[in-house]
PDB file of N, CA, C and O in Angstrom:
ATOM      1  N   MET A   1      -2.949   4.132  -1.274  1.00  0.00           N
ATOM      2  CA  MET A   1      -3.574   3.597  -2.618  1.00  0.00           C
ATOM      3  C   MET A   1      -3.857   2.061  -2.736  1.00  0.00           C
ATOM      4  O   MET A   1      -2.952   1.304  -2.383  1.00  0.00           O
ATOM      5  N   SER A   2      -4.919   1.582  -3.157  1.00  0.00           N
ATOM      6  CA  SER A   2      -5.255   0.271  -3.155  1.00  0.00           C
ATOM      7  C   SER A   2      -5.855  -0.084  -4.398  1.00  0.00           C
ATOM      8  O   SER A   2      -6.268   0.843  -5.094  1.00  0.00           O
ATOM      9  N   ALA A   3      -5.981  -1.257  -4.808  1.00  0.00           N
ATOM     10  CA  ALA A   3      -6.605  -1.798  -6.093  1.00  0.00           C
ATOM     11  C   ALA A   3      -7.134  -3.148  -5.724  1.00  0.00           C
ATOM     12  O   ALA A   3      -6.366  -3.889  -5.111  1.00  0.00           O
ATOM     13  N   SER A   4      -8.450  -3.612  -6.036  1.00  0.00           N
ATOM     14  CA  SER A   4      -8.981  -4.627  -5.797  1.00  0.00           C
ATOM     15  C   SER A   4      -9.184  -5.446  -7.138  1.00  0.00           C
ATOM     16  O   SER A   4      -9.988  -4.967  -7.938  1.00  0.00           O
ATOM     17  N   LEU A   5      -8.559  -6.601  -7.464  1.00  0.00           N
ATOM     18  CA  LEU A   5      -8.792  -7.372  -8.683  1.00  0.00           C
ATOM     19  C   LEU A   5      -9.502  -8.622  -8.174  1.00  0.00           C
ATOM     20  O   LEU A   5      -8.794  -9.513  -7.705  1.00  0.00           O
ATOM     21  N   GLY A   6     -10.784  -8.780  -8.214  1.00  0.00           N
ATOM     22  CA  GLY A   6     -11.399  -9.948  -7.692  1.00  0.00           C
ATOM     23  C   GLY A   6     -11.175 -10.072  -6.237  1.00  0.00           C
ATOM     24  O   GLY A   6     -11.550  -9.266  -5.385  1.00  0.00           O
ATOM     25  N   ALA A   7     -10.436 -11.314  -6.019  1.00  0.00           N
ATOM     26  CA  ALA A   7     -10.261 -11.732  -4.551  1.00  0.00           C
ATOM     27  C   ALA A   7      -9.037 -11.311  -4.030  1.00  0.00           C
ATOM     28  O   ALA A   7      -8.741 -11.483  -2.848  1.00  0.00           O
ATOM     29  N   LEU A   8      -8.131 -10.636  -5.046  1.00  0.00           N
ATOM     30  CA  LEU A   8      -6.977 -10.202  -4.706  1.00  0.00           C
ATOM     31  C   LEU A   8      -6.850  -8.753  -4.421  1.00  0.00           C
ATOM     32  O   LEU A   8      -7.473  -8.031  -5.200  1.00  0.00           O
ATOM     33  N   GLN A   9      -6.153  -8.142  -3.439  1.00  0.00           N
ATOM     34  CA  GLN A   9      -6.062  -6.668  -3.272  1.00  0.00           C
ATOM     35  C   GLN A   9      -4.600  -6.355  -3.077  1.00  0.00           C
ATOM     36  O   GLN A   9      -3.872  -7.018  -2.339  1.00  0.00           O
ATOM     37  N   PHE A  10      -4.180  -5.231  -3.831  1.00  0.00           N
ATOM     38  CA  PHE A  10      -2.797  -4.855  -3.755  1.00  0.00           C
ATOM     39  C   PHE A  10      -2.868  -3.279  -3.095  1.00  0.00           C
ATOM     40  O   PHE A  10      -3.615  -2.363  -3.438  1.00  0.00           O
ATOM     41  N   TYR A  11      -1.984  -3.287  -2.190  1.00  0.00           N
ATOM     42  CA  TYR A  11      -1.745  -1.909  -1.699  1.00  0.00           C
ATOM     43  C   TYR A  11      -0.504  -1.321  -1.589  1.00  0.00           C
ATOM     44  O   TYR A  11       0.440  -2.090  -1.767  1.00  0.00           O
ATOM     45  N   ILE A  12      -0.195   0.038  -1.301  1.00  0.00           N
ATOM     46  CA  ILE A  12       0.909   0.580  -1.305  1.00  0.00           C
ATOM     47  C   ILE A  12       0.699   1.822  -0.414  1.00  0.00           C
ATOM     48  O   ILE A  12      -0.179   2.635  -0.704  1.00  0.00           O
ATOM     49  N   MET A  13       1.568   1.995   0.769  1.00  0.00           N
ATOM     50  CA  MET A  13       1.403   3.170   1.459  1.00  0.00           C
ATOM     51  C   MET A  13       2.830   3.794   1.593  1.00  0.00           C
ATOM     52  O   MET A  13       3.855   3.112   1.544  1.00  0.00           O
ATOM     53  N   ALA A  14       2.805   5.311   1.786  1.00  0.00           N
ATOM     54  CA  ALA A  14       3.781   5.785   1.852  1.00  0.00           C
ATOM     55  C   ALA A  14       3.592   7.188   2.877  1.00  0.00           C
ATOM     56  O   ALA A  14       2.539   7.824   2.900  1.00  0.00           O
ATOM     57  N   ASP A  15       4.634   7.496   3.596  1.00  0.00           N
ATOM     58  CA  ASP A  15       4.563   8.487   4.637  1.00  0.00           C
ATOM     59  C   ASP A  15       5.251   9.724   4.429  1.00  0.00           C
ATOM     60  O   ASP A  15       6.479   9.643   4.410  1.00  0.00           O
ATOM     61  N   ASN A  16       4.712  10.900   4.263  1.00  0.00           N
ATOM     62  CA  ASN A  16       5.379  12.184   4.391  1.00  0.00           C
ATOM     63  C   ASN A  16       6.201  12.271   2.972  1.00  0.00           C
ATOM     64  O   ASN A  16       7.152  13.050   2.905  1.00  0.00           O
ATOM     65  N   LEU A  17       5.875  11.563   1.969  1.00  0.00           N
ATOM     66  CA  LEU A  17       6.877  11.914   0.752  1.00  0.00           C
ATOM     67  C   LEU A  17       6.704  13.291   0.130  1.00  0.00           C
ATOM     68  O   LEU A  17       7.559  13.744  -0.631  1.00  0.00           O
ATOM     69  N   LEU A  18       5.437  14.057   0.499  1.00  0.00           N
ATOM     70  CA  LEU A  18       5.417  15.192  -0.064  1.00  0.00           C
ATOM     71  C   LEU A  18       6.228  16.469   0.526  1.00  0.00           C
ATOM     72  O   LEU A  18       6.441  17.526  -0.067  1.00  0.00           O
ATOM     73  N   GLU A  19       6.629  16.109   1.843  1.00  0.00           N
ATOM     74  CA  GLU A  19       7.376  16.968   2.520  1.00  0.00           C
ATOM     75  C   GLU A  19       8.840  16.920   1.895  1.00  0.00           C
ATOM     76  O   GLU A  19       9.437  17.996   1.859  1.00  0.00           O
ATOM     77  N   TYR A  20       9.479  15.794   1.401  1.00  0.00           N
ATOM     78  CA  TYR A  20      10.701  15.828   1.163  1.00  0.00           C
ATOM     79  C   TYR A  20      10.838  16.228  -0.432  1.00  0.00           C
ATOM     80  O   TYR A  20      10.271  15.724  -1.402  1.00  0.00           O
ATOM     81  N   GLN A  21      11.749  17.267  -0.366  1.00  0.00           N
ATOM     82  CA  GLN A  21      12.046  17.824  -1.743  1.00  0.00           C
ATOM     83  C   GLN A  21      13.404  17.018  -2.551  1.00  0.00           C
ATOM     84  O   GLN A  21      13.584  17.026  -3.769  1.00  0.00           O
ATOM     85  N   ASN A  22      14.205  16.397  -1.616  1.00  0.00           N
ATOM     86  CA  ASN A  22      15.270  15.902  -1.959  1.00  0.00           C
ATOM     87  C   ASN A  22      15.374  14.485  -1.291  1.00  0.00           C
ATOM     88  O   ASN A  22      15.914  14.472  -0.184  1.00  0.00           O
ATOM     89  N   LEU A  23      14.974  13.392  -1.759  1.00  0.00           N
ATOM     90  CA  LEU A  23      14.992  12.143  -1.196  1.00  0.00           C
ATOM     91  C   LEU A  23      16.151  11.329  -0.846  1.00  0.00           C
ATOM     92  O   LEU A  23      16.164  10.347  -0.104  1.00  0.00           O
ATOM     93  N   ALA A  24      17.239  11.927  -1.554  1.00  0.00           N
ATOM     94  CA  ALA A  24      18.567  11.416  -1.296  1.00  0.00           C
ATOM     95  C   ALA A  24      19.113  12.149  -0.106  1.00  0.00           C
ATOM     96  O   ALA A  24      20.011  11.598   0.529  1.00  0.00           O
ATOM     97  N   LYS A  25      18.709  13.239   0.242  1.00  0.00           N
ATOM     98  CA  LYS A  25      19.112  13.896   1.516  1.00  0.00           C
ATOM     99  C   LYS A  25      18.242  13.645   2.744  1.00  0.00           C
ATOM    100  O   LYS A  25      18.613  14.051   3.845  1.00  0.00           O
ATOM    101  N   SER A  26      17.158  13.021   2.590  1.00  0.00           N
ATOM    102  CA  SER A  26      16.235  12.610   3.635  1.00  0.00           C
ATOM    103  C   SER A  26      16.812  11.639   4.680  1.00  0.00           C
ATOM    104  O   SER A  26      17.619  10.766   4.361  1.00  0.00           O
ATOM    105  N   GLN A  27      16.380  11.817   5.922  1.00  0.00           N
ATOM    106  CA  GLN A  27      16.792  11.036   7.168  1.00  0.00           C
ATOM    107  C   GLN A  27      15.949   9.517   6.977  1.00  0.00           C
ATOM    108  O   GLN A  27      16.521   8.440   7.141  1.00  0.00           O
ATOM    109  N   SER A  28      14.945   9.607   6.719  1.00  0.00           N
ATOM    110  CA  SER A  28      13.979   8.555   6.729  1.00  0.00           C
ATOM    111  C   SER A  28      12.891   8.631   5.788  1.00  0.00           C
ATOM    112  O   SER A  28      12.299   9.706   5.683  1.00  0.00           O
ATOM    113  N   VAL A  29      12.525   7.594   5.055  1.00  0.00           N
ATOM    114  CA  VAL A  29      11.365   7.474   4.349  1.00  0.00           C
ATOM    115  C   VAL A  29      10.577   6.043   4.612  1.00  0.00           C
ATOM    116  O   VAL A  29      11.165   4.962   4.655  1.00  0.00           O
ATOM    117  N   SER A  30       9.265   6.197   4.766  1.00  0.00           N
ATOM    118  CA  SER A  30       8.592   5.109   4.994  1.00  0.00           C
ATOM    119  C   SER A  30       7.661   4.724   3.937  1.00  0.00           C
ATOM    120  O   SER A  30       6.761   5.457   3.529  1.00  0.00           O
ATOM    121  N   LEU A  31       7.978   3.222   3.390  1.00  0.00           N
ATOM    122  CA  LEU A  31       6.982   2.811   2.437  1.00  0.00           C
ATOM    123  C   LEU A  31       6.793   1.356   2.480  1.00  0.00           C
ATOM    124  O   LEU A  31       7.724   0.565   2.630  1.00  0.00           O
ATOM    125  N   GLN A  32       5.492   1.007   2.337  1.00  0.00           N
ATOM    126  CA  GLN A  32       4.981  -0.268   2.403  1.00  0.00           C
ATOM    127  C   GLN A  32       4.165  -0.784   1.290  1.00  0.00           C
ATOM    128  O   GLN A  32       3.401   0.009   0.740  1.00  0.00           O
ATOM    129  N   LEU A  33       4.219  -1.958   0.899  1.00  0.00           N
ATOM    130  CA  LEU A  33       3.284  -2.598  -0.099  1.00  0.00           C
ATOM    131  C   LEU A  33       3.252  -4.050  -0.034  1.00  0.00           C
ATOM    132  O   LEU A  33       4.227  -4.708   0.328  1.00  0.00           O
ATOM    133  N   GLY A  34       2.034  -4.602  -0.416  1.00  0.00           N
ATOM    134  CA  GLY A  34       1.717  -5.947  -0.068  1.00  0.00           C
ATOM    135  C   GLY A  34       0.414  -6.291  -0.900  1.00  0.00           C
ATOM    136  O   GLY A  34      -0.174  -5.480  -1.616  1.00  0.00           O
ATOM    137  N   PHE A  35       0.068  -7.541  -0.713  1.00  0.00           N
ATOM    138  CA  PHE A  35      -0.941  -8.214  -1.121  1.00  0.00           C
ATOM    139  C   PHE A  35      -1.836  -8.929  -0.110  1.00  0.00           C
ATOM    140  O   PHE A  35      -1.411  -9.533   0.875  1.00  0.00           O
ATOM    141  N   ASN A  36      -3.185  -8.792  -0.473  1.00  0.00           N
ATOM    142  CA  ASN A  36      -4.151  -9.573   0.469  1.00  0.00           C
ATOM    143  C   ASN A  36      -4.892 -10.346  -0.452  1.00  0.00           C
ATOM    144  O   ASN A  36      -5.049  -9.987  -1.619  1.00  0.00           O
ATOM    145  N   TYR A  37      -5.450 -11.604   0.112  1.00  0.00           N
ATOM    146  CA  TYR A  37      -6.455 -12.349  -0.448  1.00  0.00           C
ATOM    147  C   TYR A  37      -7.536 -12.544   0.179  1.00  0.00           C
ATOM    148  O   TYR A  37      -7.482 -13.208   1.214  1.00  0.00           O
ATOM    149  N   ILE A  38      -8.719 -12.051  -0.253  1.00  0.00           N
ATOM    150  CA  ILE A  38      -9.910 -12.041   0.444  1.00  0.00           C
ATOM    151  C   ILE A  38     -10.726 -13.215   0.174  1.00  0.00           C
ATOM    152  O   ILE A  38     -11.056 -13.548  -0.964  1.00  0.00           O
ATOM    153  N   PHE A  39     -11.117 -13.974   1.467  1.00  0.00           N
ATOM    154  CA  PHE A  39     -11.713 -15.061   1.598  1.00  0.00           C
ATOM    155  C   PHE A  39     -13.259 -14.695   1.732  1.00  0.00           C
ATOM    156  O   PHE A  39     -13.640 -13.909   2.600  1.00  0.00           O
ATOM    157  N   LYS A  40     -13.999 -15.212   0.966  1.00  0.00           N
ATOM    158  CA  LYS A  40     -15.607 -14.917   0.931  1.00  0.00           C
ATOM    159  C   LYS A  40     -16.373 -16.292   1.242  1.00  0.00           C
ATOM    160  O   LYS A  40     -16.093 -17.323   0.631  1.00  0.00           O
ATOM    161  N   ASN A  41     -17.293 -16.238   2.168  1.00  0.00           N
ATOM    162  CA  ASN A  41     -18.200 -17.305   2.335  1.00  0.00           C
ATOM    163  C   ASN A  41     -19.468 -17.148   1.654  1.00  0.00           C
ATOM    164  O   ASN A  41     -20.167 -16.214   2.047  1.00  0.00           O
ATOM    165  N   ASN A  42     -19.891 -17.843   0.747  1.00  0.00           N
ATOM    166  CA  ASN A  42     -21.054 -17.846   0.020  1.00  0.00           C
ATOM    167  C   ASN A  42     -22.230 -18.446   0.544  1.00  0.00           C
ATOM    168  O   ASN A  42     -23.288 -18.473  -0.086  1.00  0.00           O
ATOM    169  N   GLU A  43     -22.082 -18.910   1.636  1.00  0.00           N
ATOM    170  CA  GLU A  43     -23.230 -19.713   2.184  1.00  0.00           C
ATOM    171  C   GLU A  43     -24.229 -18.809   2.920  1.00  0.00           C
ATOM    172  O   GLU A  43     -23.740 -18.225   3.888  1.00  0.00           O
ATOM    173  N   ASN A  44     -25.633 -18.550   2.645  1.00  0.00           N
ATOM    174  CA  ASN A  44     -26.609 -17.807   3.334  1.00  0.00           C
ATOM    175  C   ASN A  44     -27.201 -18.474   4.476  1.00  0.00           C
ATOM    176  O   ASN A  44     -28.064 -17.906   5.144  1.00  0.00           O
TER     177      ASN A  44
END
């Protein structure tokens, strides 16, 4: 999932969360999140 707010982009990713019925008993869970700043060159 991602969202763009002007030049700032926020993202979050998760792997196989739907397969786990009980996250407390799971062996591993992958979760990533972060921010990106988008640089634009307005010269034509």
